[in-house]
N, C-alpha and C positions, 0 to 999 in steps of 0.2 A: 350525708344527703338529708340534712335537716335545715330548718330555718330558725334563726334566733333573732330576737328583737328586744329593744329596751327603750324606755321613755323616761326622761328626767326633766321635770319642770323646776326652774329656779326663780325665786322672787316673783312668781306669778301664781295667783290663786287658781287652783284647778280642783273641781269636785271629784270625789272618788268615782262617780258614775262616768265622768268624762275620761278619767284615766283608764278605766276599764275599756271604754270604747276605743281609745287610741291603741291599746294593747291588742284587742280583738281584731281591729282593722289591720294592724300590722301583720298579724298572723294570717289573716285572709289573703293578704298580698303575697305572702310567702308560702301559702298552702301547697302550691305546685311542687315545692321542694320536699314535701313529706306530709302525709295526712292520715297516719294510722293512730296517732294519739297527740295530745297537746297539753300545755299547762302554762300557768302564769303565777307570779308572786307579786303581791302588793303589800302596803303597810297596814298594820292593825289600827283599830280605832284610837288606841292610846299611843300611837307611834311617836317616837321622839321627834319633836319639831321645835324650831326656834326662829326668831327674827333673823333673817340672813344678814342684816346690817350689823349685827353684833360680832364681836371677835371671838366668841366662845368656840372652842375646838369641837369638832363633831365626835371626837373620841371621848367617851365618858365611862368611868368605872361602873356606873349603874347602867345595866343593859336596857335598851328599848325593848318593848314587847316583841315576841317572835313574829316575824313577817307571816302573812297569810299565804298559803300555797294551795292552788287548785290544780288538779290533774285529772285527765279524763281520757279514756280510750275512745277512738273514733276521730271524726273530722272536727274542724273548728266549731261548727255549729253545735256539736255535741258538748264541747267544752263550755260554750256560752250558756246553753241551757242548764248545765250542771252548776255553773257558778251562780247564776241567778236563783236557782233552787236553794243552794247553800246560803246565799245572802238572805233569802226570805226566812229560812229556818233559824238562822242565828241573829236575825234582826240587825245585821250590819248596816251602818248608816252610810248610804250611798251619797248623801248630800254633804257629808263632811268635806271641808275644804282644806287643801294643803298648799302652803306657799312653796314648799320644797317636797318633792316626792320622787322616789326612784322605783320603777316597776320593770320586771323582766318577763319575757314570754318565749315560748318554744313550740314549734310544730315538728313532729318526729316522723322519720322513716326508719323503721327498726333495723338495727344491725346487731345489737346484743340484747337478747331478751325479747319475748313476744310483746305485741302491743297490749299494754295493760297499764292501769294507773300507777302501779308501783315502779314500772319501768319508764314512765313518762318523766319529762323534765318540767320544772327545775328539780334537780337532785339535791338532797340535803345532807348536811354533816351529821344529822341525828336529831333527837328530841330538842326542841327549842329553836331549830332552824338557824343556828349560829352563822352558818355559811350556806348559801344557795348558789347553784351553778346551772346555766344553760349552755349547751355544747353542740357544736356541729363538727363532726370528724370522728376519728377512731383513735383511742389510746392503746398502743400496741403492747405496752408493758404493764397493763392494768392488773394482770394476775399476780405478778410479783409484788406490786404495790399493795394489792389487796391482802396478800398473805402477811405482809409486814404490819399493816394496820390492824388486822385481826389479832396479831400477837400483842399489840398495844391496847387491846380491849375494845376495839371498834366492832360493831355488828353491822351486817349488810342486809338490806331488805330487797334490793333489786338484782337483776342479772346483768345490768348495764356496765359498760366500761367507765361510764361517767361518774358513778357514785364514789369512786376513789378520790376524785378531785376535791369536792367539798370536805370530805373527811380528812384528806391530807392537809387542807387549809386549816382545819380546826386543830390538827396535830401540831402544825407549825406555830399557830397562834398560841396554843396552850404552853408549848415548850418555851417560846420566846417570852411569855409573860409569867412563867413560873417563878415564884418568889425565891430569890437567892440562887437561882440557877446560873452558874458561870461556866460556860462551855470551855473557856480557855484553860481551865484546870484539868480537863479531861483529854487524854490522848485518844487517837483513833482506836487503839487497841482497847482502852478502857471503855469507850462508848460501846464498842461491839460486844465485849464480854459482859457489860452491864445489861444490855438489851437482850442478849442471847446466851444465857448462862450454860446451855447444854453444849456449846462449842468451847472447848478448852482454850485457855490462854496460850498454851504452848502451840497448839495447832494453828490458832489465828496468827500468832507471831510468825510461825513458819510460812504460812501462806502469804503474809504481807511482805516477807523478805525474800521469798524464793521466786524463781521463774519456774513454772509448772513442769514437773518431770513425772512422766507416767510411772506408776508403781510406788512412788513415795508415800502417797495416801490412797485410800480406796477412791475409785473414780467417782462414785456417787457422793461420797463425803466431800471430795474436792469441789464438785459442782455445786453442792449445797452451800459451801463456804464462799465460793465465788459469788453466788447470787446475794448472799448476805453482805459481803464486802461492797458489792456494786451499789447497794442501797445505803448501807450504814456508814459509808465514808462521808455521807452528805450531812448528817446532823452537826458536824463541826461548824457549818455555816448557819444552820437552823438556830443554834444556840446563841450565836453572836448577833442575831438580829435585834434582840431587845436592847433598849437604851434605858439607863437608870435616870429617872427624873429627879428634880431637886427634893421632892418629897419621899424619894426612895421607891416609888412605884415603877415597875417595869412596864413599858408600853412598846408597841410595834405598829408601824403604819400599815395600812391596807395594801399599799403597793409592795412593801417588803414581803408581806405574806404571799402575795400572788407571784412575785418574782421567784421566791423560794420554791413554790409549788411547780412553777414552770420548769425549774431545773431538774425536777424528778420525772417529768412527763416525756414520753416518747410517742411519736406518731404525728398525725395531722389534727389540728384543732383550731376552732375559734371559740372563745369562752367569754361569758359575761358573768361576773361575780356580784352578788349582793350579800350584805352581812348585817346582822343586828348589832354587831360591835361597831360598825361604821355607818350609822343611819344616814340616809340621803346621799350616799355615795355609791358609785358603780365603778367597777374596773373591768376593762375588756382587754383581751390579748389574743394573738393569733399566730399560728404557724401552719401554713399550707392550706388553710381554708379561708374563704372570702369574708371580709368584714368592712363595713363602711360606717363612718360617723357623719350624721347629718346635724346641721346647726341652723337654728331659727332664732335670730336676734329680734327681740320684740320692740326695740326702739332704735332701729338702724338710722333713722333720720338724725338722731343726736350725733352719730358717728360719721355722718356725711357719706355713708355707704362704703367707707374705706376700711371698716373694721375687719373685714374678712379677706384682706389681700393675701395674707398667708396664715398658716396654722400656728405659728409661734405666738401671734397676738392672743390666741385663745387662752394661753397660760396666764395672761395678765388681765383678762377681761372678766369682771364679775357682774356685768350688766344682766338685767332680766332676760332670760332666754329659755328655750326648750331645746333639749339635746336628744338625739336619737341614735341608736346603734342597730344595724341591720345586716343580714347576710347579703342582701342586694338592694339595688336602688328602687325596686318596685314598691317597697314599703315606705320609702322616704318621700317620693315625689309629691304626694298630696300634702306634705308638711313643708318641705323646703327643697330647693334645687342646689343648695350649697353643701357639698360633701367633701370629706377627706377620706381617701382610700388608705386604710390602715395597712401597713406593710408587715411582712413577717418579722417576728421578734419585737414588735412594738407593744408597749403596755400603756393603755389609755386610761387615765384616772380622771373621773368626773366628780368634782367636789366643789361646793360653794360657788357654782356658776362658772368655774374655771375648768379648762381641759389641760391636763399635764400629760405629756407623752414621754415615756422613758424607753430606752433601747435595752432589751435583755441581752446580757453578755454572758453566755454560759461558760466560756473559757476562763473568765475572771472568777466565776463562782467556784470552779474546780480548784482554784488556788487559794480559796478563802478570802478573796477580795470582794469588793462591792459588785453585786450582780447587775447593776444598772448604770446607765449614764443618760443624760438628756438626749433625746432623739433629734436627728436632723429633720426638722419639720418646717423649714422655711419655704417649702414648696407651697404653691398657691392652692387654695381650695378649688376643687373642680366644680363646674356648673353643669348640672345634668341637662343634657340636650334631649329631653323627652317631656311629654305633657301627660296630665292625668288621663286624658281621653285614650291614650295608648294602652293603658292597663285596664280599661273598662270594656265590657262586651259590646256596648252600643246596641245596635238593632239585632244582634245575633244571640242565639240561645246559648252557645258555647264558645269558648276561646278557640278551640280547634277550627270550628266552622268560620269564625271571624278571620283567623290567620290564613286559612285556605283562600278565602276571598280577597284578602289583602295583597296577594302575591303580585298583581300588576303594579301596585304602588311600591311594594318592597323591592322589586326588581329595578324599578325606576330609580329609587334611592340608592341602591347598590351601585348602579352604573353612573350616577350623576357626577359630572366633573372628571370622569375617568376615560370617556370615549370622545374622540375628536372626529366629527363627521367628515372633515376634509372639504375640499372645494378646488377652485381654480388655482389657488396659491398655496394650499396646504393639503398634505396627504392625510388619509384616514390613519388614526393612530390610537394607542392606548397609553394612558398616563397613570402609573401607580407610584405615587410619591413615596410610599413606605418602602419601596424596593429599589428606587433609582440608584442608590449608592452601592447596591450589591448585585445588580444584574450581570455584570461581567463575571463575577465569581460564580454565580449560579450557572451561567453558560459553560464555564470551564469545569463544572462538576463531573466527577467520575460517574455519578448517578444521582437521581432525585428520589428520595424515599418519602412517600406519603404515610403519615402515622395518624391514626384516629380510632374511634370506637363508634359502633352503631351507625346512625344516620350519617355522621360526618365521614366515616370510612366509606360508606356507599357513595357519597357525593364525590369524594376523591377518586373512587373507582370509575365513576362516570366520566371524569375529566382526564383520566390517564391517556386514552388513545390520542386525543388532540394534542396533549402536551408532548408525547413522544413524537408525533408527526411533525410538529412545528419546531421543536427544540433539537431533535436528533439525540437527546440525552436519554439513556435507559431510565425508566421509571418503575420502581418497585413499590408494592403495597404492604403495609404492616398494620395488623391489629395491635394496639398498644400493649395490651396485657400479654399477648403471645410473644411480642418482641422482648418484653422483660423476662418472661419465663424462660425463653431460649437464650437470653443474653446474645441476641443476634448481632453480627458484626456491623458496626457503624464506623466509618473512616473519616479522617480529616478532609478528604477530597469529596465527601458527600454533602449534598444539601438535604437536610431533613425538614419536611414541611408538616407542621402540626395543625390539625384541623379540629376545632372544637367550638360549638355554638357558645357555650358559657365561658370558655377560656379557663375553666377550673376543674375539668374532668380529671379525676385522680390518676387513672392509669396513664393518660396522656401526659400529665405533669411529670410522673415518674420517668416516662420515656424521654421527655425533654431533658430532665436532669442527666439521664444516661447518655444522650446524644451530646450534650454540652461537655460532659466529662471526656468524651471521645473526640472532641475537637471539631465536630461537624458545624457547618453554617446552619443555623436554625431559623426557620421562617414560621411565623404564626398566622393562621387564618381563623379569626374569631369574631363573634358578634358583640363582644363585651369590652368596651373601652376600659383600660385600667386593670384588666384581669391578669392573673398570674402569667398566662401564656403571652399576653400582649407585652408585659413588662420584662419577661425573662428571655424572649427570643431576640435575635440580632436585628431582625426586621420583620415586616409583616403587612397584612392587609385586613382592615376591618370590613366585614361584609355589609354593615349598615342596614340590616334587615328590619330593624326596629324590635321592640320588646316582644318576645315570644313566651307566652305563659302556658299554653297547652303542653302537656307532657310529651305528646307525640309531635316531633318536629315536622313542620311543613314548609313555611316560608323561608326558614333558615336553610333548608336543604336546597331549594331552588336558587337562592342567592349564593350559596357556596359554589354551586356548579358554575354560575355566571362569573363569579370572581376567579375561579380556576381556569375558565376559558380565557379571561382577560390576562391571567398569569401566563398562559401558554403563548398568547399573542405577544406579550412583553418580552418573554424569554426568547421566543423564536426570532425576533428582529425582523427588519423590513428588507428581505432579500427579494430579488427579481423572481426567483423560482417559485416563491410562495405568495407573491403579492396578490394575485387574484383570489386565492383561498382566504387570505387574511381579510381582504376587503369584504368578501362574502360573509365571513363570520361577524365582522363589525356591523355590517348592515343587519344581519340576523339578530344581533344583540339589541340594536336600536328598536327593532320591530317586536322583540320578544314580549314586552308587556301587552301589546295588542293581541298577540296570539294566545296569551293566557286568558285574557278577557273572553276570547272566543271559545276556548275550551271550557271555561267555567259555565257556559250555557248548557253543558251536559249534566248539570246538577240534578235535574228531575229524572233524567235517564238513568243516572247512577243510583238514585233512590229506588227506582223501579227494579233495577237489577238486584239491589240489596234485598228487596222483598222476596225475590226468588231464591236467595242464598241464605235466608235467615236461619233455617233449620240445619244447615250443613255443618259438618264437623271439621272439614278440611278443605284447603284450597291450594292448588299449585299454580305458580306463575313462571312461565318460560320466557327467557330473553337471551340475547347474545349481542356481541359487539358493544356499542355504546349502551345498549338497553339491558345488558346483564345486570348492571347496577339498578336499573329501573325495576327489574324483577325482584331483586333482593329488597329494595326499599319498599315496594308495594306490598310484598309479603310481610315485611316487618311492621308496616302500619296496621295491617289486618290483625296480626297476632297481638300487637301492643294494646290496641283499644277495643277490638271486637272480641278478644279472647278466643279466637278461632285458630286452630292449627293451620299455619300457612307456611309455604316453603318456596323460596326463590331458587330457580334451577337454571344453570347454564344449558341452553338448548342443545349445544353440541355434546352434552353428556347424557342426553335422553336415553340412548340405547345402552348406557352403562349402569342401568339400575332403575331409574325413575319410570321407565316404560312399563315395568311390572305393576305399577299402581293404577294404570289407566283402565277404567271401565266406564259403563254408561252412567254411573252415579257420581263420580268424582268431578267437580267443576275444575276446569283448567283454563287459565288466562294465558294467551300467547300474544306477545308483543311483536308485531310484524309491520312496523312502519318502514317507509322507504329509506334504505341506506345500503351499504355494500353487502349486508347480510340478508337482504330481502328475499332473494331466491332460496336461500337455505331455510329461512323461516317458512316459506311456502311449502317446502318439502316436509318440515316438521308438522305443519298443520295437516297435510295429507296423511302422514303416518298415524297421527293421533286420531284422525277421522276414521281411518281404516280399522282402528281398534275400538270404535264406538265411543271415543272420548266425548265428553260433554264440554264443548269448546266455547270460549268467549275470546274473540280475536280483536285486538286493538290494531288499527291500520290507519294509513294516511287517507285523507278525504279523496273519494273517487276510486279507492282500491277494494271496496267491499266485494265486488263480483269476483275479483281475481284471487282473493284470499278465502272466500267462503262461497263457492259455487253451489247453487241449488238451495241456498238458505239453510244449510245444515248446522250453522252455528250462529251465535249472537255476535254482532259486530259493534265495536265502538270506533267511530271515525274521529280523528283528531287532525288539526292543521299540520301541514308539513313545513318544517324549518330546516336550517342547516343540520346535518347529521349530528354534529357535536353538541348542538343545543336541543336536539329532539328529546333527550331525557327530561329536560325541564318541562316540556309540554306533556310528555307521556305520563309523568307521575301524577298530574293533577286529577285525572279521572279515578285513579286508584286511591288517592287521598279522599276524594268524595265518597267512593265506595266504602272505604273503611269507616268513615264518619257515619254514614247513614246505616251501615250494618250494625254499628255499635249502638246507635240510638234505638233502632228497631229491636235489638236484642235486650234492651233495657239496662245497659251498662253506663257508667259514668265516663263520658268521653274525655274530659279534662283531667280525670284522676284515675287512670287505669290501675287495676289491681296489682299491688306489690311493686309498682314503679314510681319513680320520682324524676323530676326534670333534670336536676344537676347532680351528676354522679360524682360526688366529692369524696367518696370512700372507695377503697380498693376491694 
């Protein structure tokens, strides 16, 4: 849950001040992914630089000066202030111009180690900054790697999992360039016993040749040797990386170093490497975490606009250009709309204005063969369908406020081209192109399983009743992490629907892998074109809600419900028995943006209510039926951004515990809009009122008297729509309440404490 960014200019002069601004702005666009610390790396005043028109290799036995590294605890602006203070203190020349320069940047959401400069990225290989790395993800075997590197003399300064990566790169580089080092003369046993003398040759030989039998060796001793063998079988390839030049000097390419490092890493990651051994070069690679390459050609007219038809051309193109690497498109759109989605296992090498893409092949590496092959990158570069205005706040003070008020437009975009109004010659219908080839399979499913986390789970829960009603197929709900913990049964006859705004949510991705392994039909519902979920599912629907930057999801939630209502209509088919119901829902979908505009007029009323709740420590939200999900989501919004304890409760469970909390001080929201559960909610209100509950009731327009006789509670009246669409309307006042409550309490709405937008780590 971090953001990584890089900027490389080739054959175009850029001042250091400009380079810093590009890096800082890139981090600002990614800050919603993490904001507890940040860092950048740029070249020093006497950095290696040359005329790009010459044929001189970027590898030189004489090192360039160490790259400059700036790291700071806090948000991006804290880093900016710190950098300029350091620049002033060291008299670094901000006007120095670079025809080639490679800079990297990182904004962090802590997973290993507290927010502190030493734990911020870029992480370094040690004094001299030979290798620097920015990382998004989690390395699961870092402790084993760290122990090995410590044995080889490396010291660690941070508590991060990332620090092993640059140190491992330096270890690989040093071994490959060690004079007279010939790995071919060493057997696996020799290497192991050389590096770990305390393990006897006899025992190592025994472990290598035996299948483990309990009692032959001490269990602890066996485990220790197994761990050593797991790591130390790999130097056979490390040593073979070096190539002897005609002068007898041993060299190794940047990509070879990174490929070997990748072979040792386990977990999910997107990495960008910078090294003083390879000035003006960058290497990026990924496995399970998002990464994009942005390309800005500076003389496209010369190429007639055809230069970027496919990515393969980039490996031959040394024209002046600017290249960008980013965790997502938000940081690229102000520079270019031409991007390449980097796929898992790809290694992207930026050098001398060219982009070379290799495919990491771990299976070959295990057998001592070449670790890489040219990647299949003849796919066309994507054109981003977004504008810079979408990532700006515009007239609003905060992104969350902007995104709440954008919901009429985002819902319109979600439904555009997917609903047919019908007429004299055509019936009302739903068209979901991403599902059309799989609808029959979904209808024949044994069950439909919705899988998601947080807000996405709540959206699926809101849509479950209408999906069961129209399809007749049982629908079950799974929180992704819980499904994985239980290893719950998924069958070939199941349809598994994965809901994720980013399409990169770590737990949901692992659940997707699990479902694919079990043979289920997998459907993705995501807001991000080209995301892992979009690529790895059999079919799916993009919600097209537009860019959402506020950490607390708002417009994505309402668009997800609308999409899943359309999914229910598509699966249910057009039968005579449900025709009237289907047409009513379709009409309701068409009118939904207007209803949201109407409910947004409650903004000031919600602000006034927030003023009454500003000092409260807790809030309960009761809902049932379609609006149990509304209760969960409303409570989630309040706890996420206002930092107030809030709990969404199924109203039918009120007497089974929650009623004990009710008194005249605790504020309670009851959602009682018109649907099949309305009379039951009226009963709940009466029981809470009898116990002197401090009630806030949400009801349909005109129902204030029936839900709150005598003015004993505060009423929020909302427009009435079809029951399955009512959660879309009902959540908006609660979103507004959470927003105003947060602002009044003095908290950062867009960057709530300890949270980040894209949960890309488990």
